MILUMMI-71125 format. One record per atom (N, C-alpha, C): residue number from 1; residue in one letter; x negated, y negated, z negated. Coordinates in steps of 0.02 Angstrom, whole numbers. Atoms other than C-alpha are relative to their C-alpha. Layout:
<zabas>
<zaba i="NUM" aa="A" xx="X" yy="Y" zz="Z"/>
...
</zabas>
This chain:
<zabas>
<zaba i="1" aa="G" xx="-41" yy="60" zz="0"/>
<zaba i="1" aa="G" xx="0" yy="0" zz="0"/>
<zaba i="1" aa="G" xx="-43" yy="-63" zz="0"/>
<zaba i="2" aa="N" xx="33" yy="65" zz="4"/>
<zaba i="2" aa="N" xx="-55" yy="-176" zz="-41"/>
<zaba i="2" aa="N" xx="-49" yy="2" zz="-59"/>
<zaba i="3" aa="V" xx="51" yy="-6" zz="52"/>
<zaba i="3" aa="V" xx="-219" yy="-164" zz="-138"/>
<zaba i="3" aa="V" xx="-1" yy="-61" zz="-45"/>
<zaba i="4" aa="E" xx="1" yy="61" zz="41"/>
<zaba i="4" aa="E" xx="-213" yy="-345" zz="-196"/>
<zaba i="4" aa="E" xx="58" yy="1" zz="-50"/>
<zaba i="5" aa="R" xx="-58" yy="-4" zz="45"/>
<zaba i="5" aa="R" xx="-39" yy="-318" zz="-270"/>
<zaba i="5" aa="R" xx="-12" yy="54" zz="-52"/>
<zaba i="6" aa="S" xx="16" yy="-53" zz="48"/>
<zaba i="6" aa="S" xx="-96" yy="-155" zz="-350"/>
<zaba i="6" aa="S" xx="-51" yy="-25" zz="-52"/>
<zaba i="7" aa="M" xx="50" yy="28" zz="46"/>
<zaba i="7" aa="M" xx="-246" yy="-246" zz="-427"/>
<zaba i="7" aa="M" xx="34" yy="-45" zz="-52"/>
<zaba i="8" aa="K" xx="-37" yy="42" zz="48"/>
<zaba i="8" aa="K" xx="-125" yy="-372" zz="-505"/>
<zaba i="8" aa="K" xx="33" yy="44" zz="-53"/>
<zaba i="9" aa="F" xx="-34" yy="-45" zz="47"/>
<zaba i="9" aa="F" xx="-28" yy="-227" zz="-584"/>
<zaba i="9" aa="F" xx="-50" yy="30" zz="-49"/>
<zaba i="10" aa="Y" xx="47" yy="-36" zz="43"/>
<zaba i="10" aa="Y" xx="-178" yy="-130" zz="-650"/>
<zaba i="10" aa="Y" xx="-47" yy="-45" zz="-40"/>
<zaba i="11" aa="V" xx="48" yy="44" zz="34"/>
<zaba i="11" aa="V" xx="-300" yy="-270" zz="-693"/>
<zaba i="11" aa="V" xx="36" yy="-53" zz="-41"/>
<zaba i="12" aa="D" xx="-35" yy="54" zz="35"/>
<zaba i="12" aa="D" xx="-188" yy="-417" zz="-736"/>
<zaba i="12" aa="D" xx="54" yy="27" zz="-47"/>
<zaba i="13" aa="G" xx="-55" yy="-26" zz="39"/>
<zaba i="13" aa="G" xx="-42" yy="-313" zz="-800"/>
<zaba i="13" aa="G" xx="-20" yy="49" zz="-54"/>
<zaba i="14" aa="L" xx="18" yy="-51" zz="48"/>
<zaba i="14" aa="L" xx="-116" yy="-160" zz="-884"/>
<zaba i="14" aa="L" xx="-65" yy="-15" zz="-37"/>
<zaba i="15" aa="G" xx="63" yy="18" zz="34"/>
<zaba i="15" aa="G" xx="-282" yy="-241" zz="-931"/>
<zaba i="15" aa="G" xx="-58" yy="45" zz="17"/>
<zaba i="16" aa="M" xx="56" yy="-42" zz="-21"/>
<zaba i="16" aa="M" xx="-393" yy="-119" zz="-836"/>
<zaba i="16" aa="M" xx="-55" yy="-45" zz="29"/>
<zaba i="17" aa="A" xx="57" yy="36" zz="-27"/>
<zaba i="17" aa="A" xx="-564" yy="-172" zz="-774"/>
<zaba i="17" aa="A" xx="-28" yy="37" zz="60"/>
<zaba i="18" aa="I" xx="32" yy="-31" zz="-58"/>
<zaba i="18" aa="I" xx="-656" yy="-141" zz="-612"/>
<zaba i="18" aa="I" xx="-64" yy="34" zz="-24"/>
<zaba i="19" aa="G" xx="59" yy="-38" zz="18"/>
<zaba i="19" aa="G" xx="-782" yy="-2" zz="-644"/>
<zaba i="19" aa="G" xx="-53" yy="-5" zz="54"/>
<zaba i="20" aa="T" xx="45" yy="6" zz="-56"/>
<zaba i="20" aa="T" xx="-858" yy="-5" zz="-472"/>
<zaba i="20" aa="T" xx="41" yy="-5" zz="65"/>
<zaba i="21" aa="Q" xx="-30" yy="2" zz="-67"/>
<zaba i="21" aa="Q" xx="-819" yy="-37" zz="-289"/>
<zaba i="21" aa="Q" xx="-51" yy="27" zz="48"/>
<zaba i="22" aa="M" xx="47" yy="-29" zz="-47"/>
<zaba i="22" aa="M" xx="-893" yy="56" zz="-144"/>
<zaba i="22" aa="M" xx="34" yy="15" zz="66"/>
<zaba i="23" aa="G" xx="-25" yy="-18" zz="-65"/>
<zaba i="23" aa="G" xx="-875" yy="102" zz="37"/>
<zaba i="23" aa="G" xx="4" yy="-60" zz="46"/>
<zaba i="24" aa="P" xx="-5" yy="53" zz="-49"/>
<zaba i="24" aa="P" xx="-858" yy="3" zz="197"/>
<zaba i="24" aa="P" xx="68" yy="-35" zz="-5"/>
<zaba i="25" aa="P" xx="-64" yy="36" zz="5"/>
<zaba i="25" aa="P" xx="-720" yy="-128" zz="214"/>
<zaba i="25" aa="P" xx="59" yy="38" zz="30"/>
<zaba i="26" aa="Q" xx="-55" yy="-37" zz="-31"/>
<zaba i="26" aa="Q" xx="-618" yy="-10" zz="325"/>
<zaba i="26" aa="Q" xx="25" yy="57" zz="-44"/>
<zaba i="27" aa="R" xx="-19" yy="-55" zz="44"/>
<zaba i="27" aa="R" xx="-614" yy="125" zz="190"/>
<zaba i="27" aa="R" xx="-31" yy="-12" zz="-69"/>
<zaba i="28" aa="H" xx="29" yy="26" zz="62"/>
<zaba i="28" aa="H" xx="-649" yy="36" zz="26"/>
<zaba i="28" aa="H" xx="33" yy="33" zz="-62"/>
<zaba i="29" aa="E" xx="-26" yy="-29" zz="62"/>
<zaba i="29" aa="E" xx="-630" yy="116" zz="-147"/>
<zaba i="29" aa="E" xx="-16" yy="-47" zz="-58"/>
<zaba i="30" aa="T" xx="9" yy="38" zz="62"/>
<zaba i="30" aa="T" xx="-605" yy="22" zz="-311"/>
<zaba i="30" aa="T" xx="18" yy="47" zz="-58"/>
<zaba i="31" aa="I" xx="-11" yy="-42" zz="58"/>
<zaba i="31" aa="I" xx="-622" yy="121" zz="-472"/>
<zaba i="31" aa="I" xx="16" yy="-45" zz="-59"/>
<zaba i="32" aa="L" xx="-23" yy="39" zz="57"/>
<zaba i="32" aa="L" xx="-524" yy="48" zz="-618"/>
<zaba i="32" aa="L" xx="0" yy="43" zz="-63"/>
<zaba i="33" aa="T" xx="-1" yy="-35" zz="64"/>
<zaba i="33" aa="T" xx="-547" yy="98" zz="-800"/>
<zaba i="33" aa="T" xx="20" yy="-50" zz="-54"/>
<zaba i="34" aa="F" xx="-17" yy="46" zz="55"/>
<zaba i="34" aa="F" xx="-495" yy="28" zz="-968"/>
<zaba i="34" aa="F" xx="-61" yy="-31" zz="-31"/>
<zaba i="35" aa="G" xx="61" yy="29" zz="29"/>
<zaba i="35" aa="G" xx="-675" yy="-2" zz="-1023"/>
<zaba i="35" aa="G" xx="-48" yy="-28" zz="52"/>
<zaba i="36" aa="G" xx="45" yy="24" zz="-52"/>
<zaba i="36" aa="G" xx="-754" yy="-44" zz="-856"/>
<zaba i="36" aa="G" xx="-55" yy="48" zz="17"/>
<zaba i="37" aa="D" xx="52" yy="-49" zz="-13"/>
<zaba i="37" aa="D" xx="-867" yy="109" zz="-862"/>
<zaba i="37" aa="D" xx="25" yy="48" zz="54"/>
<zaba i="38" aa="P" xx="-25" yy="-43" zz="-54"/>
<zaba i="38" aa="P" xx="-847" yy="201" zz="-695"/>
<zaba i="38" aa="P" xx="-4" yy="74" zz="-15"/>
<zaba i="39" aa="R" xx="3" yy="-71" zz="19"/>
<zaba i="39" aa="R" xx="-889" yy="366" zz="-782"/>
<zaba i="39" aa="R" xx="60" yy="19" zz="-43"/>
<zaba i="40" aa="S" xx="-59" yy="-14" zz="42"/>
<zaba i="40" aa="S" xx="-733" yy="350" zz="-892"/>
<zaba i="40" aa="S" xx="59" yy="19" zz="45"/>
<zaba i="41" aa="A" xx="-61" yy="-15" zz="-38"/>
<zaba i="41" aa="A" xx="-563" yy="414" zz="-841"/>
<zaba i="41" aa="A" xx="29" yy="-64" zz="28"/>
<zaba i="42" aa="G" xx="-27" yy="60" zz="-31"/>
<zaba i="42" aa="G" xx="-482" yy="293" zz="-722"/>
<zaba i="42" aa="G" xx="42" yy="16" zz="60"/>
<zaba i="43" aa="I" xx="-42" yy="-5" zz="-60"/>
<zaba i="43" aa="I" xx="-385" yy="262" zz="-564"/>
<zaba i="43" aa="I" xx="-42" yy="-26" zz="58"/>
<zaba i="44" aa="I" xx="35" yy="22" zz="-60"/>
<zaba i="44" aa="I" xx="-458" yy="248" zz="-389"/>
<zaba i="44" aa="I" xx="52" yy="-28" zz="49"/>
<zaba i="45" aa="L" xx="-42" yy="30" zz="-52"/>
<zaba i="45" aa="L" xx="-374" yy="128" zz="-268"/>
<zaba i="45" aa="L" xx="-40" yy="6" zz="65"/>
<zaba i="46" aa="L" xx="32" yy="-8" zz="-65"/>
<zaba i="46" aa="L" xx="-417" yy="175" zz="-89"/>
<zaba i="46" aa="L" xx="36" yy="-41" zz="51"/>
<zaba i="47" aa="S" xx="-28" yy="40" zz="-55"/>
<zaba i="47" aa="S" xx="-390" yy="51" zz="50"/>
<zaba i="47" aa="S" xx="-28" yy="30" zz="65"/>
<zaba i="48" aa="D" xx="22" yy="-34" zz="-61"/>
<zaba i="48" aa="D" xx="-397" yy="149" zz="213"/>
<zaba i="48" aa="D" xx="30" yy="-36" zz="61"/>
<zaba i="49" aa="R" xx="-24" yy="37" zz="-59"/>
<zaba i="49" aa="R" xx="-384" yy="34" zz="363"/>
<zaba i="49" aa="R" xx="-16" yy="37" zz="65"/>
<zaba i="50" aa="T" xx="16" yy="-39" zz="-60"/>
<zaba i="50" aa="T" xx="-444" yy="171" zz="482"/>
<zaba i="50" aa="T" xx="59" yy="41" zz="24"/>
<zaba i="51" aa="A" xx="-58" yy="-40" zz="-18"/>
<zaba i="51" aa="A" xx="-277" yy="263" zz="481"/>
<zaba i="51" aa="A" xx="45" yy="-38" zz="49"/>
<zaba i="52" aa="A" xx="-45" yy="31" zz="-49"/>
<zaba i="52" aa="A" xx="-159" yy="230" zz="626"/>
<zaba i="52" aa="A" xx="64" yy="-24" zz="-33"/>
<zaba i="53" aa="A" xx="-61" yy="19" zz="37"/>
<zaba i="53" aa="A" xx="-11" yy="224" zz="506"/>
<zaba i="53" aa="A" xx="-13" yy="14" zz="-74"/>
<zaba i="54" aa="P" xx="9" yy="-14" zz="72"/>
<zaba i="54" aa="P" xx="1" yy="215" zz="316"/>
<zaba i="54" aa="P" xx="19" yy="73" zz="-15"/>
<zaba i="55" aa="P" xx="-16" yy="-70" zz="17"/>
<zaba i="55" aa="P" xx="-1" yy="390" zz="240"/>
<zaba i="55" aa="P" xx="67" yy="4" zz="-35"/>
<zaba i="56" aa="V" xx="-63" yy="-13" zz="36"/>
<zaba i="56" aa="V" xx="163" yy="461" zz="181"/>
<zaba i="56" aa="V" xx="-19" yy="37" zz="-63"/>
<zaba i="57" aa="I" xx="18" yy="-29" zz="64"/>
<zaba i="57" aa="I" xx="141" yy="497" zz="-3"/>
<zaba i="57" aa="I" xx="63" yy="29" zz="-31"/>
<zaba i="58" aa="A" xx="-57" yy="-33" zz="31"/>
<zaba i="58" aa="A" xx="261" yy="625" zz="-74"/>
<zaba i="58" aa="A" xx="-7" yy="-5" zz="-75"/>
<zaba i="59" aa="Q" xx="3" yy="7" zz="72"/>
<zaba i="59" aa="Q" xx="298" yy="580" zz="-253"/>
<zaba i="59" aa="Q" xx="45" yy="52" zz="-33"/>
<zaba i="60" aa="S" xx="-38" yy="-46" zz="41"/>
<zaba i="60" aa="S" xx="371" yy="688" zz="-391"/>
<zaba i="60" aa="S" xx="-11" yy="72" zz="20"/>
<zaba i="61" aa="N" xx="16" yy="-69" zz="-15"/>
<zaba i="61" aa="N" xx="285" yy="846" zz="-335"/>
<zaba i="61" aa="N" xx="-29" yy="33" zz="-62"/>
<zaba i="62" aa="G" xx="23" yy="-35" zz="60"/>
<zaba i="62" aa="G" xx="277" yy="929" zz="-505"/>
<zaba i="62" aa="G" xx="-7" yy="-44" zz="-61"/>
<zaba i="63" aa="F" xx="1" yy="42" zz="59"/>
<zaba i="63" aa="F" xx="271" yy="777" zz="-618"/>
<zaba i="63" aa="F" xx="42" yy="-62" zz="12"/>
<zaba i="64" aa="D" xx="-45" yy="58" zz="-4"/>
<zaba i="64" aa="D" xx="383" yy="630" zz="-655"/>
<zaba i="64" aa="D" xx="-37" yy="-66" zz="-7"/>
<zaba i="65" aa="R" xx="38" yy="61" zz="11"/>
<zaba i="65" aa="R" xx="256" yy="503" zz="-717"/>
<zaba i="65" aa="R" xx="-64" yy="16" zz="-36"/>
<zaba i="66" aa="V" xx="63" yy="-6" zz="36"/>
<zaba i="66" aa="V" xx="84" yy="477" zz="-790"/>
<zaba i="66" aa="V" xx="9" yy="-37" zz="-67"/>
<zaba i="67" aa="V" xx="-4" yy="32" zz="66"/>
<zaba i="67" aa="V" xx="68" yy="436" zz="-976"/>
<zaba i="67" aa="V" xx="-68" yy="-30" zz="-16"/>
<zaba i="68" aa="L" xx="61" yy="34" zz="20"/>
<zaba i="68" aa="L" xx="-61" yy="308" zz="-1032"/>
<zaba i="68" aa="L" xx="10" yy="-28" zz="-71"/>
<zaba i="69" aa="R" xx="-2" yy="29" zz="67"/>
<zaba i="69" aa="R" xx="-99" yy="261" zz="-1212"/>
<zaba i="69" aa="R" xx="-27" yy="-72" zz="3"/>
<zaba i="70" aa="M" xx="18" yy="71" zz="0"/>
<zaba i="70" aa="M" xx="-106" yy="73" zz="-1238"/>
<zaba i="70" aa="M" xx="-8" yy="-24" zz="-72"/>
<zaba i="71" aa="A" xx="12" yy="25" zz="68"/>
<zaba i="71" aa="A" xx="-168" yy="-26" zz="-1389"/>
<zaba i="71" aa="A" xx="58" yy="-44" zz="-24"/>
<zaba i="72" aa="D" xx="-50" yy="50" zz="21"/>
<zaba i="72" aa="D" xx="-30" yy="-159" zz="-1388"/>
<zaba i="72" aa="D" xx="52" yy="-7" zz="56"/>
<zaba i="73" aa="L" xx="-52" yy="2" zz="-52"/>
<zaba i="73" aa="L" xx="131" yy="-135" zz="-1288"/>
<zaba i="73" aa="L" xx="30" yy="-70" zz="9"/>
<zaba i="74" aa="T" xx="-28" yy="67" zz="-5"/>
<zaba i="74" aa="T" xx="196" yy="-309" zz="-1328"/>
<zaba i="74" aa="T" xx="-44" yy="-44" zz="45"/>
<zaba i="75" aa="A" xx="47" yy="38" zz="-42"/>
<zaba i="75" aa="A" xx="40" yy="-388" zz="-1252"/>
<zaba i="75" aa="A" xx="0" yy="26" zz="72"/>
<zaba i="76" aa="T" xx="-1" yy="-29" zz="-67"/>
<zaba i="76" aa="T" xx="44" yy="-267" zz="-1105"/>
<zaba i="76" aa="T" xx="62" yy="-22" zz="38"/>
<zaba i="77" aa="A" xx="-62" yy="22" zz="-33"/>
<zaba i="77" aa="A" xx="226" yy="-310" zz="-1067"/>
<zaba i="77" aa="A" xx="-5" yy="-72" zz="20"/>
<zaba i="78" aa="A" xx="8" yy="71" zz="-17"/>
<zaba i="78" aa="A" xx="184" yy="-496" zz="-1072"/>
<zaba i="78" aa="A" xx="-47" yy="-9" zz="60"/>
<zaba i="79" aa="R" xx="47" yy="5" zz="-57"/>
<zaba i="79" aa="R" xx="36" yy="-471" zz="-953"/>
<zaba i="79" aa="R" xx="34" yy="22" zz="64"/>
<zaba i="80" aa="L" xx="-35" yy="-24" zz="-59"/>
<zaba i="80" aa="L" xx="144" yy="-370" zz="-833"/>
<zaba i="80" aa="L" xx="49" yy="-53" zz="26"/>
<zaba i="81" aa="R" xx="-47" yy="52" zz="-21"/>
<zaba i="81" aa="R" xx="279" yy="-505" zz="-831"/>
<zaba i="81" aa="R" xx="-37" yy="-60" zz="31"/>
<zaba i="82" aa="A" xx="40" yy="57" zz="-27"/>
<zaba i="82" aa="A" xx="147" yy="-642" zz="-805"/>
<zaba i="82" aa="A" xx="-28" yy="16" zz="69"/>
<zaba i="83" aa="A" xx="27" yy="-20" zz="-65"/>
<zaba i="83" aa="A" xx="79" yy="-542" zz="-657"/>
<zaba i="83" aa="A" xx="56" yy="12" zz="51"/>
<zaba i="84" aa="G" xx="-55" yy="-5" zz="-47"/>
<zaba i="84" aa="G" xx="254" yy="-535" zz="-579"/>
<zaba i="84" aa="G" xx="36" yy="68" zz="0"/>
<zaba i="85" aa="F" xx="-32" yy="-66" zz="3"/>
<zaba i="85" aa="F" xx="311" yy="-360" zz="-633"/>
<zaba i="85" aa="F" xx="52" yy="1" zz="-55"/>
<zaba i="86" aa="T" xx="-53" yy="-6" zz="50"/>
<zaba i="86" aa="T" xx="461" yy="-304" zz="-735"/>
<zaba i="86" aa="T" xx="-7" yy="66" zz="-36"/>
<zaba i="87" aa="P" xx="5" yy="-62" zz="38"/>
<zaba i="87" aa="P" xx="415" yy="-176" zz="-867"/>
<zaba i="87" aa="P" xx="66" yy="17" zz="-33"/>
<zaba i="88" aa="G" xx="-60" yy="-21" zz="36"/>
<zaba i="88" aa="G" xx="548" yy="-75" zz="-954"/>
<zaba i="88" aa="G" xx="0" yy="-26" zz="-71"/>
<zaba i="89" aa="E" xx="-8" yy="20" zz="69"/>
<zaba i="89" aa="E" xx="609" yy="-107" zz="-1129"/>
<zaba i="89" aa="E" xx="-47" yy="40" zz="-45"/>
<zaba i="90" aa="I" xx="41" yy="-36" zz="50"/>
<zaba i="90" aa="I" xx="491" yy="-63" zz="-1273"/>
<zaba i="90" aa="I" xx="48" yy="33" zz="-49"/>
<zaba i="91" aa="R" xx="-45" yy="-38" zz="46"/>
<zaba i="91" aa="R" xx="574" yy="73" zz="-1377"/>
<zaba i="91" aa="R" xx="-42" yy="37" zz="-52"/>
<zaba i="92" aa="D" xx="29" yy="-42" zz="51"/>
<zaba i="92" aa="D" xx="531" yy="157" zz="-1540"/>
<zaba i="92" aa="D" xx="22" yy="72" zz="15"/>
<zaba i="93" aa="V" xx="-16" yy="-70" zz="-12"/>
<zaba i="93" aa="V" xx="520" yy="344" zz="-1512"/>
<zaba i="93" aa="V" xx="-28" yy="42" zz="-58"/>
<zaba i="94" aa="A" xx="17" yy="-45" zz="55"/>
<zaba i="94" aa="A" xx="476" yy="495" zz="-1621"/>
<zaba i="94" aa="A" xx="-70" yy="-10" zz="-28"/>
<zaba i="95" aa="M" xx="64" yy="-4" zz="35"/>
<zaba i="95" aa="M" xx="335" yy="504" zz="-1747"/>
<zaba i="95" aa="M" xx="-41" yy="-64" zz="1"/>
<zaba i="96" aa="G" xx="35" yy="63" zz="5"/>
<zaba i="96" aa="G" xx="293" yy="319" zz="-1753"/>
<zaba i="96" aa="G" xx="-27" yy="-28" zz="65"/>
<zaba i="97" aa="Y" xx="23" yy="25" zz="-65"/>
<zaba i="97" aa="Y" xx="263" yy="294" zz="-1567"/>
<zaba i="97" aa="Y" xx="50" yy="-50" zz="29"/>
<zaba i="98" aa="R" xx="-42" yy="44" zz="-40"/>
<zaba i="98" aa="R" xx="328" yy="153" zz="-1459"/>
<zaba i="98" aa="R" xx="-18" yy="14" zz="73"/>
<zaba i="99" aa="M" xx="15" yy="-12" zz="-70"/>
<zaba i="99" aa="M" xx="343" yy="170" zz="-1271"/>
<zaba i="99" aa="M" xx="41" yy="-46" zz="44"/>
<zaba i="100" aa="M" xx="-38" yy="34" zz="-52"/>
<zaba i="100" aa="M" xx="397" yy="81" zz="-1113"/>
<zaba i="100" aa="M" xx="-22" yy="29" zz="67"/>
<zaba i="101" aa="L" xx="15" yy="-22" zz="-67"/>
<zaba i="101" aa="L" xx="402" yy="123" zz="-929"/>
<zaba i="101" aa="L" xx="-20" yy="-59" zz="43"/>
<zaba i="102" aa="A" xx="19" yy="50" zz="-49"/>
<zaba i="102" aa="A" xx="318" yy="25" zz="-790"/>
<zaba i="102" aa="A" xx="-14" yy="35" zz="66"/>
<zaba i="103" aa="T" xx="9" yy="-28" zz="-67"/>
<zaba i="103" aa="T" xx="310" yy="55" zz="-603"/>
<zaba i="103" aa="T" xx="-48" yy="-44" zz="39"/>
<zaba i="104" aa="D" xx="48" yy="39" zz="-39"/>
<zaba i="104" aa="D" xx="163" yy="3" zz="-494"/>
<zaba i="104" aa="D" xx="30" yy="-18" zz="68"/>
<zaba i="105" aa="P" xx="-28" yy="22" zz="-64"/>
<zaba i="105" aa="P" xx="187" yy="-80" zz="-323"/>
<zaba i="105" aa="P" xx="14" yy="55" zz="50"/>
<zaba i="106" aa="D" xx="-12" yy="-56" zz="-46"/>
<zaba i="106" aa="D" xx="181" yy="89" zz="-235"/>
<zaba i="106" aa="D" xx="52" yy="49" zz="-26"/>
<zaba i="107" aa="G" xx="-54" yy="-42" zz="26"/>
<zaba i="107" aa="G" xx="318" yy="164" zz="-342"/>
<zaba i="107" aa="G" xx="-22" yy="53" zz="-50"/>
<zaba i="108" aa="Y" xx="22" yy="-48" zz="50"/>
<zaba i="108" aa="Y" xx="211" yy="265" zz="-464"/>
<zaba i="108" aa="Y" xx="21" yy="-23" zz="-69"/>
<zaba i="109" aa="R" xx="-26" yy="17" zz="65"/>
<zaba i="109" aa="R" xx="290" yy="271" zz="-635"/>
<zaba i="109" aa="R" xx="-50" yy="18" zz="-55"/>
<zaba i="110" aa="Y" xx="44" yy="-10" zz="57"/>
<zaba i="110" aa="Y" xx="192" yy="255" zz="-796"/>
<zaba i="110" aa="Y" xx="40" yy="-5" zz="-64"/>
<zaba i="111" aa="E" xx="-27" yy="4" zz="67"/>
<zaba i="111" aa="E" xx="247" yy="291" zz="-973"/>
<zaba i="111" aa="E" xx="-57" yy="-27" zz="-43"/>
<zaba i="112" aa="L" xx="52" yy="33" zz="41"/>
<zaba i="112" aa="L" xx="147" yy="172" zz="-1082"/>
<zaba i="112" aa="L" xx="18" yy="11" zz="-73"/>
<zaba i="113" aa="V" xx="-14" yy="-21" zz="69"/>
<zaba i="113" aa="V" xx="133" yy="232" zz="-1262"/>
<zaba i="113" aa="V" xx="-48" yy="-35" zz="-47"/>
<zaba i="114" aa="E" xx="39" yy="31" zz="54"/>
<zaba i="114" aa="E" xx="73" yy="143" zz="-1419"/>
<zaba i="114" aa="E" xx="15" yy="37" zz="-64"/>
<zaba i="115" aa="S" xx="-11" yy="-31" zz="66"/>
<zaba i="115" aa="S" xx="47" yy="231" zz="-1585"/>
<zaba i="115" aa="S" xx="-14" yy="-51" zz="-53"/>
<zaba i="116" aa="R" xx="11" yy="46" zz="56"/>
<zaba i="116" aa="R" xx="60" yy="137" zz="-1747"/>
<zaba i="116" aa="R" xx="-64" yy="18" zz="-36"/>
<zaba i="117" aa="P" xx="61" yy="-16" zz="39"/>
<zaba i="117" aa="P" xx="-98" yy="121" zz="-1849"/>
<zaba i="117" aa="P" xx="15" yy="46" zz="-58"/>
<zaba i="118" aa="R" xx="-10" yy="-46" zz="55"/>
<zaba i="118" aa="R" xx="-117" yy="260" zz="-1974"/>
<zaba i="118" aa="R" xx="-19" yy="-33" zz="-65"/>
<zaba i="119" aa="S" xx="14" yy="32" zz="65"/>
<zaba i="119" aa="S" xx="-110" yy="208" zz="-2156"/>
<zaba i="119" aa="S" xx="-39" yy="45" zz="-45"/>
</zabas>
């Protein structure tokens, strides 16, 4: 899809950092992580301008959404709104967790989860 719009969602909205960028402009990869370390778990955004048509991505093949643990859902929701996205409502769920749903520009759903500090 639109890499610039996706960067707004992941960097501006979720607070991820660019770990590294590589490849030629026609097939450029951007690795995003929460700490900026490209060796950490993260997401790779691939911009492939060599394809004749955008690839058809079949979603929901075995999973409904990805779950990410976040430090502060209230701040994350505010960042997403400021970046032009509409996150779901923050809800209290079982065992002291709070969660909300957010969808990236390409339609991928994320369940964002925050656990309360342990006393």
